[in-house]
C-alpha positions in Angstrom: 32.6 15.7 5.7 33.1 17.3 9.2 30.1 19.6 8.6 28.0 16.5 7.7 28.8 14.7 10.9 28.0 17.8 12.9 24.6 17.9 11.3 23.9 14.2 12.2 21.7 14.2 15.3 19.9 11.6 17.4 21.0 8.4 19.0 24.6 7.7 17.9 24.3 3.9 18.8 21.5 3.5 16.3 23.4 5.4 13.6 26.4 3.0 14.3 24.3 -0.2 14.1 22.5 0.8 10.9 25.8 1.8 9.3 27.5 -1.5 10.3 24.5 -3.6 9.0 24.5 -1.6 5.7 28.3 -2.0 5.2 28.2 -5.7 6.1 25.4 -6.3 3.6 27.7 -5.7 0.7 29.6 -9.0 1.4 26.6 -11.4 1.3 24.7 -9.5 -1.4 27.8 -9.6 -3.7 28.3 -13.3 -2.9 24.7 -14.4 -3.3 24.0 -12.3 -6.4 26.2 -14.8 -8.3 23.1 -17.0 -8.3 21.3 -14.4 -10.3 24.2 -14.0 -12.7 25.3 -17.6 -13.4 22.2 -19.6 -12.7 19.4 -17.2 -13.7 21.5 -15.3 -16.2 20.5 -11.8 -14.9 23.1 -9.1 -15.2 26.6 -9.1 -13.6 27.7 -9.4 -9.9 29.2 -6.0 -10.1 26.0 -4.6 -11.5 23.9 -6.0 -8.7 26.5 -4.7 -6.1 26.4 -1.3 -7.7 22.6 -1.3 -7.6 22.6 -2.3 -4.0 25.1 0.5 -3.2 22.9 3.1 -4.9 19.8 1.9 -3.0 21.6 2.2 0.3 23.0 5.6 -0.5 19.5 6.8 -1.3 18.3 5.0 1.9 20.8 6.9 4.0 19.7 10.1 2.3 16.2 9.2 3.4 17.4 8.7 7.0 19.3 12.0 7.0 16.4 14.0 5.6 13.7 12.4 7.8 15.6 12.6 11.0 15.6 16.4 10.6 11.8 16.5 10.7 10.4 17.3 14.2 8.4 14.3 15.6 5.1 16.1 16.0 5.0 16.9 12.3 4.2 13.2 11.6 0.8 13.6 13.2 -0.5 15.7 10.4 1.6 13.9 7.7 -0.1 10.6 8.6 -3.5 12.1 8.0 -2.4 13.2 4.5 -0.4 10.1 3.6 -3.0 7.5 4.7 -5.6 8.3 1.9 -2.7 8.4 -0.6 -1.5 5.0 0.5 -5.0 3.5 0.3 -5.3 4.7 -3.3 -1.9 3.3 -4.2 -2.9 -0.1 -2.6 -6.1 -0.1 -4.5 -4.4 0.7 -7.8 -1.8 -1.9 -7.2 -4.3 -4.6 -6.5 -6.5 -3.6 -9.4 -3.6 -4.2 -11.9 -4.1 -7.9 -11.5 -0.5 -8.8 -12.2 0.3 -12.5 -12.5 3.6 -14.3 -12.4 3.5 -18.0 -13.5 -0.2 -18.0 -13.1 -0.2 -16.6 -9.5 -1.5 -13.3 -8.3 1.5 -11.0 -7.8 -0.2 -7.6 -7.5 2.4 -6.2 -5.2 4.3 -3.7 -7.3 3.7 -0.6 -9.4 6.1 0.7 -11.9 7.5 4.2 -11.3 9.7 6.0 -13.9 13.4 6.1 -12.9 12.6 4.1 -9.8 11.4 0.8 -11.2 9.2 -1.5 -9.1 7.7 0.1 -6.0 5.8 -1.9 -3.3 3.1 0.3 -1.7 2.5 -2.2 1.1 5.9 -1.3 2.7 5.0 2.3 2.7 1.5 1.5 4.0 3.0 -0.3 7.0 5.0 2.7 8.1 2.2 5.2 7.5 -0.4 3.1 9.3 1.7 2.7 12.4 2.2 6.4 12.6 -1.5 6.9 12.2 -2.3 4.4 14.9 0.2 6.0 17.2 -1.4 9.4 16.6 -4.9 8.1 17.4 -3.8 6.3 20.6 -1.9 9.4 21.8 -5.0 11.6 21.0 -7.4 9.4 23.1 -5.0 8.5 25.8 -6.6 10.8 28.4 -10.2 10.0 27.3 -12.4 7.1 27.9 -13.3 5.9 24.4 -15.7 3.1 23.9 -15.2 0.3 21.3 -17.9 1.7 19.0 -16.2 5.2 19.0 -12.9 3.7 17.9 -14.2 1.7 14.9 -14.4 4.5 12.4 -11.2 6.5 13.2 -9.0 3.5 14.1 -10.1 0.1 12.9 -11.7 1.0 9.6 -8.4 2.4 8.2 -6.5 -0.6 9.7 -8.8 -3.1 8.0 -8.8 -1.2 4.7 -5.0 -1.4 4.6 -4.9 -5.1 5.6 -7.7 -6.1 3.2 -6.0 -4.3 0.2 -2.7 -6.1 1.0 -4.0 -9.5 1.9 -4.9 -10.9 -1.5 -1.3 -10.5 -2.9 0.8 -10.6 0.2 -0.6 -12.5 3.2 2.7 -12.4 5.3 2.9 -8.6 5.1 -0.8 -8.2 5.9 -0.4 -10.5 8.9 2.7 -8.7 10.2 1.0 -5.3 9.9 -2.1 -6.5 11.7 0.0 -8.1 14.5 2.1 -4.9 14.9 -1.0 -2.8 15.1 -2.5 -5.0 17.8 0.8 -4.9 19.7 1.0 -1.1 19.5 -2.6 -0.8 20.7 -1.8 -3.1 23.6 1.2 -1.0 24.5 -0.9 2.2 24.0 -3.4 1.1 26.7 -6.2 0.0 24.4 -8.5 -2.3 26.4 -7.6 -6.0 25.9 -11.2 -7.1 25.7 -11.6 -4.9 22.6 -8.4 -6.2 21.1 -9.7 -9.8 21.5 -12.9 -8.7 19.7 -10.7 -7.3 16.8 -8.7 -10.5 16.7 -11.9 -12.6 16.4 -13.2 -10.3 13.7 -9.9 -10.6 11.8 -10.0 -14.4 12.0 -13.6 -14.4 10.7 -12.7 -12.1 7.8 -9.7 -14.2 6.9 -11.9 -17.4 6.9 -14.5 -15.8 4.7 -11.8 -14.6 2.3 -10.3 -18.1 2.0 -13.7 -19.6 1.4 -14.5 -17.0 -1.2 -11.1 -17.5 -2.9 -11.8 -21.3 -3.0 -15.3 -20.8 -4.4 -14.0 -18.3 -7.1 -10.4 -19.1 -7.8 -10.2 -16.8 -10.8 -10.4 -13.8 -8.5 -7.1 -14.5 -6.8 -5.2 -17.0 -8.9 -3.3 -19.6 -6.7 -2.7 -17.3 -3.7 -4.7 -19.3 -1.2 -3.2 -22.5 -2.6 0.2 -21.0 -2.1 -0.5 -20.2 1.5 -1.9 -23.6 2.2 1.0 -25.4 0.5 3.5 -23.4 2.6 1.7 -24.3 5.8 1.4 -27.9 4.8 5.1 -28.1 3.8 6.1 -26.5 7.1 4.0 -29.1 9.0 5.3 -31.9 7.0 9.1 -31.5 7.0 9.6 -35.0 5.4 8.3 -33.7 2.1 11.7 -32.7 0.7 10.4 -31.8 -2.7 7.9 -29.3 -1.4 10.5 -28.0 1.1 13.2 -27.4 -1.5 14.0 -23.9 -0.3 14.1 -24.8 3.4 16.2 -28.0 2.7 18.8 -26.0 0.8 18.8 -23.3 3.6 19.3 -26.0 6.2 22.2 -27.5 4.2 23.8 -24.1 4.0 23.5 -23.6 7.7 24.7 -27.1 8.6 27.8 -26.9 6.3 28.7 -23.4 7.7 29.6 -24.9 11.1 31.1 -22.6 13.8 33.2 -20.3 11.8 31.8 -20.7 8.2 33.4 -21.4 4.9 34.6 -17.8 4.4 33.3 -14.8 2.5 32.1 -15.6 -1.0 32.6 -19.4 -0.6 29.0 -20.4 -0.2 27.9 -23.4 -2.3 24.2 -23.4 -1.7 23.8 -19.8 -3.1 23.9 -21.5 -6.5 20.9 -23.7 -5.7 18.9 -21.6 -3.2 16.2 -19.4 -4.8 16.1 -15.8 -3.4 19.6 -16.4 -1.9 20.3 -12.6 -1.9 16.9 -11.6 -0.4 14.5 -13.9 1.5 17.2 -16.6 2.4 20.2 -14.4 2.7 20.6 -15.3 6.4 21.3 -19.0 5.4 24.0 -17.8 3.1 25.5 -15.6 5.9 25.6 -18.6 8.3 27.2 -20.8 5.6 29.9 -18.2 4.9 30.5 -16.8 8.4 29.3 -19.7 10.6 27.3 -19.6 13.8 29.5 -16.9 15.0 28.5 -14.6 12.1 24.8 -15.6 12.5 24.7 -14.9 16.2 26.6 -11.7 15.8 24.1 -10.5 13.2 21.3 -11.4 15.6 23.0 -9.5 18.4 23.0 -6.3 16.3 19.3 -6.5 15.7 18.6 -7.2 19.4 20.9 -4.3 20.3 18.9 -2.1 17.9 15.8 -3.3 19.7 17.3 -2.2 23.0 18.2 1.3 21.6 14.7 1.6 20.2 13.2 0.9 23.7 15.7 3.4 25.2 14.6 6.1 22.7 10.9 5.4 23.3 11.3 5.5 27.0 13.3 8.8 26.9 10.8 10.6 24.7 8.7 13.0 26.8 5.5 12.7 24.8 3.1 9.7 24.5 2.9 10.2 20.8 6.7 10.1 20.5 6.9 6.9 22.6 4.3 5.1 20.6 5.7 6.4 17.3 9.1 5.0 18.0 7.7 1.7 19.1 5.3 1.6 16.2 7.9 2.0 13.4 10.8 0.4 15.2 9.4 -2.9 16.5 8.3 -4.1 13.0 12.0 -3.9 11.8 13.1 -6.3 14.5 10.0 -8.5 14.1 10.7 -8.8 10.3 14.4 -9.6 11.0 13.5 -12.3 13.5 10.9 -13.8 11.1 13.5 -13.9 8.3 16.0 -15.8 10.5 13.3 -18.1 11.8 12.3 -19.1 8.3 15.9 -19.9 7.4 16.1 -22.3 10.3 12.6 -23.8 9.8 11.0 -22.3 12.9 8.5 -20.5 10.7 6.8 -21.1 7.3 8.2 -19.4 4.3 7.0 -15.8 4.2 9.0 -13.9 1.7 10.2 -11.3 4.2 13.6 -9.6 3.6 16.3 -9.2 6.2 16.2 -5.4 7.0 19.2 -3.4 5.9 21.0 -6.5 4.7 18.9 -8.2 2.0 19.0 -7.0 -1.6 15.8 -4.9 -2.3 14.6 -1.5 -3.0 11.2 -0.5 -1.4 11.7 -2.6 1.7 15.2 -1.0 2.3 13.8 2.5 1.8 10.9 2.1 4.1 13.2 0.6 6.8 15.4 3.7 6.3 12.3 5.9 6.6 11.4 4.2 9.9 15.0 4.6 11.2 15.0 8.3 10.3 11.8 8.8 12.3 13.3 7.0 15.3 16.5 9.1 15.1 14.4 12.2 14.8 12.5 11.2 18.0 15.8 10.7 19.8 17.0 14.2 18.9 16.1 16.2 22.0 16.6 19.5 20.1 13.5 18.8 18.0 11.2 17.4 20.7 8.5 19.8 21.9 8.1 19.4 25.7 4.5 18.8 26.7 2.9 20.1 29.8 3.6 17.7 32.6 0.6 15.7 33.7 0.3 12.3 35.3 -0.8 10.8 32.0 2.0 12.4 30.0 4.6 11.0 32.4 3.3 7.4 31.8 5.0 5.4 29.1 3.8 2.3 27.2 6.0 0.1 29.4 4.2 1.4 32.5 0.9 0.9 30.7 1.8 -2.6 29.9 2.7 -3.5 33.5 -0.5 -1.9 34.7 -2.6 -4.0 32.3 -0.8 -7.2 33.4 
């Protein structure tokens, strides 16, 4: 055990936060999984807890293995992984899986692993690829036309392949790419053009889906109903999940009902994944909810520290590219539970029950920890451009 801790490198604060979140997750997952057992009739609570433990153990194995990889290796790995990811996304979408008449082409089945969601892997790979491109052209004056093929075509391919089955994930990936490009010094006028193109493409997709509903069964209708339900909170039937989540939060009070004493977990769908934050607030109160939010914000702070301390532009952008989506996803999950955001189906990183999402979060954490390990960082030749970081670039653009 001592030898293991000696081999753990990188930012110790990030290690501590990730470990605390993972350990804490056992309590709400064990409590909320009773809904799957006694209401849905799926397995046993101990079985769900054991599966969660195995997923986290594998996740920490991913963190440990990845944080040993030197940061600059990911430049080449992203070039290899991106075509593979595109093939996986295309294969997943082509399966045409439907659940209750709705398009659910998000997963592929892998032996001994079960369901695997390629969109989560695509999100990490794409952010690494974009960071590589931005670092490569940082000292060059690249026109908009020159960046379309190497940068925006891969981005749009990934987004388009994810969009029909998972709008929220596609939207988050597109938003995070835009944010990373902004931090990486990509001209704002070009970003506005990309945003306009994205809105146009989304509009055309919605119109096409409405004209030919058999192509993407019920997906656009699902998006519309969620937006309409969010904009019309008085429709309690359509807002069933949100209403139950709000009841859970309201009855939790300041200190909560106590571990395992949630009532709404028996009525709230996805209580151990998408809406686990509501169960946490019900059982641990506002104190528990704000404490959990503090840990995510502290993780954001450490991500910014690691990014600022990295001596290379690629290292800075890499850390921001894979780190910011974790915090963004956590905040969206919390915002959905308190009805500040429409239902998206996004898990709470490192806390919610889930396989692929947890593993990809661990992959991102491992990359960040590797970038924080000064022993593995290759020092660049010092130039004015190398010494600039994304935060300085941001202040210069503003």
